[in-house]
VOPAGU-2260 file (C-alpha; in pm, 1 decimal, decimal comma):
REM VOPAGU-2260
SITE   aa  ch    i         X         Y         Z
SITE  MET   A    0   -9977,1   -4822,2    7050,6
SITE  THR   A    1   -9974,2   -4443,1    7072,1
SITE  ARG   A    2  -10278,0   -4290,1    7237,8
SITE  ILE   A    3  -10370,2   -3951,9    7088,6
SITE  ALA   A    4  -10620,8   -3720,4    7252,8
SITE  VAL   A    5  -10794,5   -3495,5    6998,1
SITE  THR   A    6  -11001,2   -3207,3    7130,0
SITE  GLY   A    7  -11285,7   -3079,2    6916,0
SITE  ALA   A    8  -11301,5   -3408,1    6727,0
SITE  SER   A    9  -11672,1   -3362,7    6652,3
SITE  GLY   A   10  -11581,8   -3063,2    6437,2
SITE  PHE   A   11  -11447,5   -3028,6    6085,2
SITE  CYS   A   12  -11071,9   -3013,9    6148,5
SITE  GLY   A   13  -11070,2   -3222,5    6465,2
SITE  GLY   A   14  -11274,3   -3495,6    6300,0
SITE  HIS   A   15  -11024,4   -3526,9    6017,5
SITE  VAL   A   16  -10734,9   -3539,1    6264,9
SITE  ALA   A   17  -10909,2   -3811,5    6465,1
SITE  ARG   A   18  -10982,1   -4023,9    6158,0
SITE  ALA   A   19  -10627,5   -3980,1    6025,5
SITE  ALA   A   20  -10484,7   -4083,0    6363,9
SITE  ALA   A   21  -10700,9   -4394,7    6374,1
SITE  ALA   A   22  -10605,6   -4481,5    6015,3
SITE  ALA   A   23  -10240,7   -4454,1    6117,5
SITE  GLY   A   24  -10296,5   -4712,1    6392,5
SITE  ALA   A   25  -10324,4   -4483,4    6694,0
SITE  ASP   A   26  -10563,2   -4529,2    6984,1
SITE  VAL   A   27  -10782,0   -4217,4    6964,4
SITE  VAL   A   28  -10954,7   -4038,5    7249,7
SITE  CYS   A   29  -11200,4   -3770,8    7133,5
SITE  VAL   A   30  -11230,8   -3496,4    7392,8
SITE  GLY   A   31  -11518,3   -3250,8    7362,4
SITE  ARG   A   32  -11887,0   -3182,4    7412,9
SITE  ARG   A   33  -11991,7   -3435,4    7147,8
SITE  PRO   A   34  -11844,4   -3770,7    7038,7
SITE  GLY   A   35  -11594,0   -3774,3    6756,1
SITE  PRO   A   36  -11602,1   -4001,9    6451,0
SITE  VAL   A   37  -11378,4   -4272,2    6601,2
SITE  GLY   A   38  -11241,7   -4396,1    6931,8
SITE  GLU   A   39  -11336,5   -4320,4    7290,2
SITE  HIS   A   40  -11533,4   -4009,4    7386,9
SITE  ARG   A   41  -11457,3   -3803,5    7697,1
SITE  HIS   A   42  -11687,8   -3511,5    7759,6
SITE  TRP   A   43  -11526,2   -3168,2    7796,5
SITE  ASP   A   44  -11669,4   -2818,7    7801,2
SITE  ALA   A   45  -11363,5   -2608,4    7719,2
SITE  ALA   A   46  -11522,1   -2295,9    7867,9
SITE  ARG   A   47  -11575,3   -2447,4    8211,6
SITE  ALA   A   48  -11370,6   -2752,9    8304,8
SITE  LEU   A   49  -11039,5   -2934,1    8287,0
SITE  PRO   A   50  -11024,7   -3207,7    8019,5
SITE  ASP   A   51  -10957,9   -3568,3    8111,8
SITE  LEU   A   52  -10634,6   -3655,3    7930,3
SITE  ALA   A   53  -10543,5   -3958,6    8140,6
SITE  GLY   A   54  -10340,7   -4212,1    7943,8
SITE  ALA   A   55  -10282,5   -3989,2    7643,3
SITE  ASP   A   56   -9932,5   -3976,1    7498,8
SITE  VAL   A   57   -9998,4   -3675,7    7272,6
SITE  VAL   A   58  -10264,8   -3404,3    7267,0
SITE  VAL   A   59  -10386,1   -3237,3    6946,0
SITE  HIS   A   60  -10595,1   -2936,3    7041,2
SITE  CYS   A   61  -10847,3   -2850,0    6768,9
SITE  ALA   A   62  -11135,2   -2732,1    6988,4
SITE  ALA   A   63  -11214,9   -2365,0    6935,7
SITE  ALA   A   64  -11493,5   -2110,9    6935,4
SITE  VAL   A   65  -11514,8   -1986,3    6576,7
SITE  GLY   A   66  -11699,5   -1704,5    6407,1
SITE  ASP   A   67  -11656,6   -1347,9    6291,3
SITE  PRO   A   68  -11769,2   -1111,7    6567,8
SITE  ALA   A   69  -11591,8    -777,0    6583,5
SITE  PRO   A   70  -11337,8    -705,8    6858,5
SITE  GLY   A   71  -11514,5    -569,6    7164,4
SITE  SER   A   72  -11849,9    -723,5    7067,1
SITE  PRO   A   73  -12048,5    -949,5    7304,2
SITE  GLY   A   74  -11930,5   -1251,5    7107,8
SITE  GLU   A   75  -11572,7   -1189,0    7212,0
SITE  ALA   A   76  -11636,0   -1311,2    7568,5
SITE  GLU   A   77  -11735,1   -1656,1    7439,0
SITE  MET   A   78  -11429,1   -1661,7    7215,2
SITE  TYR   A   79  -11201,2   -1590,8    7509,4
SITE  ALA   A   80  -11372,9   -1843,0    7738,0
SITE  VAL   A   81  -11287,9   -2122,4    7493,5
SITE  ASN   A   82  -10983,8   -2006,0    7297,7
SITE  VAL   A   83  -10789,5   -1850,5    7585,9
SITE  ALA   A   84  -10920,6   -1975,1    7920,4
SITE  GLY   A   85  -10987,8   -2315,3    7762,6
SITE  THR   A   86  -10626,7   -2327,3    7648,6
SITE  GLU   A   87  -10510,5   -2259,8    8004,5
SITE  ARG   A   88  -10717,9   -2554,7    8124,6
SITE  LEU   A   89  -10590,7   -2779,0    7848,0
SITE  LEU   A   90  -10225,4   -2698,0    7918,2
SITE  GLU   A   91  -10276,9   -2757,5    8288,3
SITE  ALA   A   92  -10433,9   -3097,2    8221,8
SITE  ALA   A   93  -10165,7   -3191,5    7967,0
SITE  GLY   A   94   -9907,6   -3189,0    8244,8
SITE  GLY   A   95   -9604,4   -3181,3    8019,8
SITE  ARG   A   96   -9737,3   -3412,6    7748,0
SITE  PRO   A   97   -9657,6   -3304,0    7390,0
SITE  VAL   A   98   -9928,3   -3062,3    7273,0
SITE  VAL   A   99  -10002,5   -2968,7    6912,5
SITE  TRP   A  100  -10219,4   -2655,0    6920,9
SITE  VAL   A  101  -10410,7   -2579,0    6601,6
SITE  SER   A  102  -10417,5   -2202,1    6557,9
SITE  SER   A  103  -10490,9   -1992,3    6249,4
SITE  ALA   A  104  -10322,4   -1752,7    6009,8
SITE  SER   A  105  -10587,2   -1508,2    6134,5
SITE  VAL   A  106  -10339,3   -1420,4    6409,0
SITE  TYR   A  107  -10119,1   -1229,9    6160,7
SITE  ASP   A  108  -10132,5    -850,8    6151,0
SITE  PRO   A  109  -10345,0    -747,0    5848,2
SITE  ARG   A  110  -10185,1    -402,0    5838,8
SITE  ARG   A  111   -9849,9    -545,3    5724,9
SITE  ASP   A  112   -9751,8    -688,6    5387,3
SITE  ARG   A  113   -9853,8   -1055,3    5367,6
SITE  SER   A  114   -9725,3   -1143,6    5022,4
SITE  LEU   A  115   -9497,4   -1395,9    5195,6
SITE  VAL   A  116   -9581,8   -1445,8    5562,3
SITE  ARG   A  117   -9324,2   -1604,5    5790,8
SITE  GLU   A  118   -9391,5   -1717,9    6143,7
SITE  ASP   A  119   -9228,4   -1407,2    6292,2
SITE  HIS   A  120   -9485,8   -1179,4    6124,9
SITE  PRO   A  121   -9642,0    -949,5    6390,3
SITE  ARG   A  122   -9959,2   -1072,7    6559,7
SITE  ALA   A  123  -10168,2    -762,4    6622,5
SITE  GLY   A  124  -10426,9    -535,5    6459,6
SITE  HIS   A  125  -10688,4    -811,4    6441,0
SITE  LEU   A  126  -11012,2    -731,1    6260,7
SITE  ASN   A  127  -11227,8    -977,4    6452,7
SITE  ALA   A  128  -11251,9   -1138,3    6793,6
SITE  TYR   A  129  -11156,3   -1478,6    6656,6
SITE  GLY   A  130  -10812,6   -1367,8    6539,1
SITE  ARG   A  131  -10749,3   -1178,7    6860,2
SITE  SER   A  132  -10853,4   -1469,0    7084,3
SITE  LYS   A  133  -10652,6   -1722,4    6882,8
SITE  ALA   A  134  -10344,2   -1500,7    6911,6
SITE  ALA   A  135  -10389,3   -1482,5    7288,9
SITE  GLY   A  136  -10448,7   -1856,3    7317,5
SITE  GLU   A  137  -10151,9   -1956,1    7106,4
SITE  ALA   A  138   -9927,5   -1723,4    7308,3
SITE  LEU   A  139  -10006,0   -1938,8    7612,1
SITE  ALA   A  140   -9939,6   -2255,7    7414,2
SITE  LEU   A  141   -9607,1   -2128,0    7282,2
SITE  ALA   A  142   -9498,2   -2023,3    7631,2
SITE  ALA   A  143   -9574,0   -2377,4    7750,9
SITE  GLY   A  144   -9355,3   -2533,9    7480,2
SITE  ALA   A  145   -9629,3   -2653,5    7245,8
SITE  VAL   A  146   -9613,7   -2685,7    6869,0
SITE  VAL   A  147   -9852,0   -2432,3    6714,3
SITE  LEU   A  148   -9987,3   -2481,9    6361,5
SITE  ARG   A  149  -10117,9   -2187,0    6161,1
SITE  PRO   A  150  -10334,4   -2300,0    5865,8
SITE  ARG   A  151  -10523,9   -2057,8    5644,7
SITE  ALA   A  152  -10872,4   -2100,9    5494,1
SITE  VAL   A  153  -10916,1   -2472,9    5560,6
SITE  TYR   A  154  -11136,0   -2657,3    5310,2
SITE  GLY   A  155  -11224,0   -3016,4    5231,6
SITE  PRO   A  156  -11489,2   -3285,1    5289,7
SITE  GLY   A  157  -11727,6   -3170,9    5559,8
SITE  ASP   A  158  -11645,2   -2799,8    5526,2
SITE  THR   A  159  -11950,7   -2599,9    5628,1
SITE  THR   A  160  -11790,8   -2256,3    5621,4
SITE  LEU   A  161  -11533,9   -2159,7    5357,4
SITE  LEU   A  162  -11657,9   -2290,5    5022,7
SITE  PRO   A  163  -12029,4   -2290,1    5119,5
SITE  ARG   A  164  -11997,7   -1922,2    5215,5
SITE  ILE   A  165  -11850,5   -1839,4    4874,9
SITE  LEU   A  166  -12128,5   -2027,1    4698,0
SITE  SER   A  167  -12394,6   -1847,5    4900,4
SITE  ARG   A  168  -12272,1   -1507,0    4778,5
SITE  VAL   A  169  -12383,2   -1560,2    4419,3
SITE  ARG   A  170  -12666,5   -1323,0    4331,6
SITE  ALA   A  171  -12847,7   -1316,8    3996,7
SITE  GLY   A  172  -12562,0   -1495,3    3821,6
SITE  THR   A  173  -12295,6   -1262,8    3964,2
SITE  LEU   A  174  -12037,8   -1300,6    4238,5
SITE  LEU   A  175  -11879,1    -980,2    4368,2
SITE  LEU   A  176  -11521,8   -1008,1    4496,7
SITE  PRO   A  177  -11346,2    -715,3    4666,3
SITE  GLY   A  178  -11060,5    -556,0    4476,2
SITE  PRO   A  179  -10846,3    -711,5    4201,8
SITE  ASP   A  180  -10727,1   -1070,2    4177,4
SITE  VAL   A  181  -10467,5   -1174,4    4438,4
SITE  PRO   A  182  -10269,5   -1489,0    4532,0
SITE  LEU   A  183  -10397,0   -1668,1    4841,4
SITE  SER   A  184  -10282,1   -1964,9    5046,4
SITE  LEU   A  185  -10546,6   -2226,2    5120,0
SITE  THR   A  186  -10515,1   -2536,2    5337,1
SITE  ALA   A  187  -10665,6   -2874,1    5251,2
SITE  VAL   A  188  -10790,5   -3029,5    5574,0
SITE  GLU   A  189  -10600,0   -3346,0    5486,1
SITE  ASN   A  190  -10275,2   -3145,5    5476,7
SITE  LEU   A  191  -10357,5   -2997,3    5815,6
SITE  ALA   A  192  -10437,7   -3339,2    5963,2
SITE  GLY   A  193  -10109,5   -3481,0    5836,5
SITE  ALA   A  194   -9916,7   -3193,3    5989,1
SITE  ALA   A  195  -10103,1   -3225,4    6320,5
SITE  LEU   A  196  -10004,0   -3589,5    6355,0
SITE  ALA   A  197   -9642,9   -3533,1    6251,9
SITE  ALA   A  198   -9594,5   -3220,4    6461,7
SITE  ALA   A  199   -9572,6   -3394,5    6798,8
SITE  GLY   A  200   -9211,2   -3470,2    6707,9
SITE  TRP   A  201   -9125,5   -3118,1    6587,6
SITE  GLU   A  202   -8933,3   -2855,1    6776,4
SITE  PRO   A  203   -9167,6   -2637,8    6986,1
SITE  GLY   A  204   -9278,1   -2320,3    6813,7
SITE  ALA   A  205   -9508,3   -2190,7    6541,0
SITE  TYR   A  206   -9540,1   -2339,0    6191,4
SITE  ASN   A  207   -9737,7   -2227,2    5888,0
SITE  VAL   A  208   -9943,7   -2501,9    5724,6
SITE  ALA   A  209  -10098,5   -2469,0    5378,0
SITE  ASP   A  210  -10116,2   -2629,1    5035,4
SITE  ALA   A  211   -9786,8   -2647,0    4850,3
SITE  GLU   A  212   -9856,5   -2344,2    4629,5
SITE  PRO   A  213  -10089,8   -2044,7    4656,6
SITE  TYR   A  214  -10390,7   -2008,8    4429,0
SITE  GLY   A  215  -10506,1   -1717,6    4215,8
SITE  ARG   A  216  -10823,5   -1604,4    4391,1
SITE  ASP   A  217  -11042,0   -1551,6    4086,1
SITE  ALA   A  218  -10932,9   -1867,4    3907,7
SITE  ALA   A  219  -10986,3   -2078,4    4219,0
SITE  VAL   A  220  -11331,8   -1932,0    4277,8
SITE  ARG   A  221  -11431,1   -1993,7    3913,4
SITE  TRP   A  222  -11338,0   -2357,9    3942,3
SITE  VAL   A  223  -11518,5   -2396,3    4274,7
SITE  LEU   A  224  -11834,4   -2253,2    4120,0
SITE  ARG   A  225  -11804,2   -2472,9    3813,7
SITE  ALA   A  226  -11744,8   -2784,1    4021,5
SITE  HIS   A  227  -12073,1   -2713,5    4201,9
SITE  GLY   A  228  -12259,1   -2655,3    3876,9
SITE  ILE   A  229  -12307,1   -2281,9    3936,5
SITE  ARG   A  230  -12276,3   -2052,2    3636,2
SITE  ALA   A  231  -12184,2   -1703,1    3752,2
SITE  ARG   A  232  -11982,4   -1405,9    3637,7
SITE  ILE   A  233  -11716,6   -1270,2    3873,8
SITE  ARG   A  234  -11714,7    -894,1    3914,5
SITE  HIS   A  235  -11466,9    -685,9    4111,6
SITE  LEU   A  236  -11613,6    -449,7    4368,9
SITE  PRO   A  237  -11388,0    -150,5    4442,0
SITE  LEU   A  238  -11209,6    -214,2    4768,9
SITE  GLY   A  239  -11322,4     114,2    4921,4
SITE  ALA   A  240  -11686,7      31,1    4855,4
SITE  ALA   A  241  -11643,7    -318,1    5000,1
SITE  TRP   A  242  -11486,1    -172,7    5312,9
SITE  VAL   A  243  -11773,7      75,6    5361,2
SITE  ALA   A  244  -12028,9    -203,2    5314,1
SITE  ALA   A  245  -11851,0    -421,2    5570,1
SITE  ARG   A  246  -11843,9    -144,8    5830,0
SITE  ALA   A  247  -12215,0     -82,9    5776,2
SITE  ALA   A  248  -12293,8    -455,2    5808,3
SITE  GLU   A  249  -12097,8    -477,0    6132,8
SITE  ARG   A  250  -12292,2    -184,5    6278,8
SITE  LEU   A  251  -12624,4    -336,9    6175,7
SITE  SER   A  252  -12531,8    -673,3    6330,7
SITE  GLY   A  253  -12554,5    -526,0    6681,6
SITE  GLY   A  254  -12244,8    -714,4    6790,8
SITE  GLY   A  255  -12353,0   -1043,8    6637,3
SITE  GLU   A  256  -12230,9   -1217,4    6322,4
SITE  PRO   A  257  -12238,0    -958,9    6039,5
SITE  ALA   A  258  -12350,2   -1045,8    5687,1
SITE  LEU   A  259  -12020,5    -897,0    5567,0
SITE  SER   A  260  -11718,9    -809,3    5781,9
SITE  ARG   A  261  -11395,2    -615,5    5746,0
SITE  TYR   A  262  -11215,0    -941,8    5818,6
SITE  ALA   A  263  -11385,5   -1119,1    5527,2
SITE  VAL   A  264  -11305,6    -832,6    5292,2
SITE  ASP   A  265  -10943,0    -825,6    5406,9
SITE  GLN   A  266  -10896,6   -1199,6    5360,2
SITE  LEU   A  267  -11020,6   -1185,6    5000,5
SITE  ALA   A  268  -10878,8    -852,1    4889,0
SITE  HIS   A  269  -10510,3    -873,5    4985,0
SITE  PRO   A  270  -10235,6   -1122,2    4897,2
SITE  VAL   A  271  -10191,0   -1368,0    5184,7
SITE  VAL   A  272   -9928,4   -1631,6    5109,7
SITE  LEU   A  273   -9782,9   -1844,4    5388,3
SITE  ASP   A  274   -9412,9   -1929,5    5383,1
SITE  LEU   A  275   -9388,3   -2306,4    5444,8
SITE  THR   A  276   -9010,2   -2322,4    5482,2
SITE  ARG   A  277   -9018,1   -2394,4    5853,1
SITE  SER   A  278   -9275,6   -2674,9    5841,4
SITE  ARG   A  279   -9109,4   -2829,5    5535,7
SITE  SER   A  280   -8778,6   -2830,8    5724,1
SITE  GLN   A  281   -8938,8   -3078,3    5966,2
SITE  GLY   A  282   -8994,7   -3322,9    5680,4
SITE  TRP   A  283   -9360,9   -3237,2    5625,5
SITE  THR   A  284   -9485,9   -3210,8    5266,5
SITE  PRO   A  285   -9840,6   -3103,8    5171,2
SITE  HIS   A  286   -9978,1   -3335,9    4903,7
SITE  ARG   A  287  -10347,7   -3250,1    4881,1
SITE  THR   A  288  -10468,1   -2971,3    4649,4
SITE  LEU   A  289  -10789,4   -2789,0    4570,6
SITE  ARG   A  290  -10789,7   -2982,5    4241,9
SITE  ASP   A  291  -10799,0   -3308,6    4435,8
SITE  HIS   A  292  -11090,3   -3196,5    4650,8
SITE  LEU   A  293  -11302,5   -3064,6    4364,0
SITE  SER   A  294  -11247,8   -3381,5    4164,8
SITE  THR   A  295  -11422,8   -3581,0    4442,0
SITE  LEU   A  296  -11745,3   -3379,4    4431,8
SITE  PRO   A  297  -12046,1   -3566,3    4289,1
SITE  GLY   A  298  -12075,4   -3497,9    3918,3
SITE  SER   A  299  -11762,6   -3285,4    3904,8
SITE  ARG   A  300  -11570,7   -3304,3    3577,6
SITE  VAL   A  301  -11335,5   -3014,7    3638,5
SITE  THR   A  302  -10999,2   -2959,5    3799,9
SITE  ALA   A  303  -10894,8   -2651,7    3992,2
SITE  PRO   A  304  -10583,4   -2439,6    3940,2
SITE  ARG   A  305  -10284,6   -2563,1    4137,5
SITE  THR   A  306  -10103,9   -2229,4    4152,5
SITE  SER   A  307  -10164,0   -1859,7    4109,2
SITE  ALA   A  308  -10004,1   -1879,8    3765,3
SITE  GLU   A  309  -10289,4   -2089,8    3626,8
SITE  ALA   A  310  -10581,8   -1889,2    3493,4
SITE  VAL   A  311  -10914,8   -1939,8    3322,0
SITE  GLY   A  312  -10997,3   -1753,7    3002,9
SITE  SER   A  313  -11373,3   -1726,8    3043,0
SITE  ASP   A  314  -11547,2   -1476,6    3268,9
SITE  TYR   A  315  -11804,8   -1741,8    3348,5
SITE  ALA   A  316  -11774,0   -2027,6    3595,5
């Protein structure tokens, strides 16, 4: 029986990886500060200690410090302690075992065209400390011969960030989105978990991971709102105004988590579509869609658009 060590298994992505590994018949070791949903628990503080990976055949590294502090802010030190120094500790403890390192499409340079992003897209110009620390951490992992996965905007059961944040932005029956409609890649957590388990056998290097097709931003948001029973009109805020508001919010945050950030505006206002050619060439196929997820919500009677070509005629969700 294969023994898989999953770091960060008490979190959203790591928990799904751990459960998927157990369902596939693996012996799961959850490595982190809190127990995971299945298997054995081994305590690890990624910012301070080496993890205990004894007996593991494969390591899937999902543990990360997440958030949206600006580069150079006090929050960046915590990001680096976990996402960079913690990666050094993990790689040392792995001792040559296969490592699958879960990164993020946040590493990609936002100043370049991202209408079709391949893995060789530059990794610079980051708008927050998270993207910068993940880029530094994955550089260590790549140098050590790991497989690095780059999902974008992960959603699914247990998500406490992506879709809840969108829902929380509705004000007086209106949701403001920056700039015009754009195509965006999203990643179902089940697709990410499947890739994480398969990737131990892939050639070392970086791989984009996302749903099979991108989604039209406005159409996807309308269906998300409708699936949650929220009736709201989508309005487009001029991109310049959104950018000014984000800069002001970052200044007011005093280095903490801003109410609105340049990173958040960028991720919603520009086309970001991941090229999946490289991951598909390894035999991986993403099956889960936003439609599938929304259909599982209590009381939901709607389906979400599968691709950017699908649209909704009404202005209301």
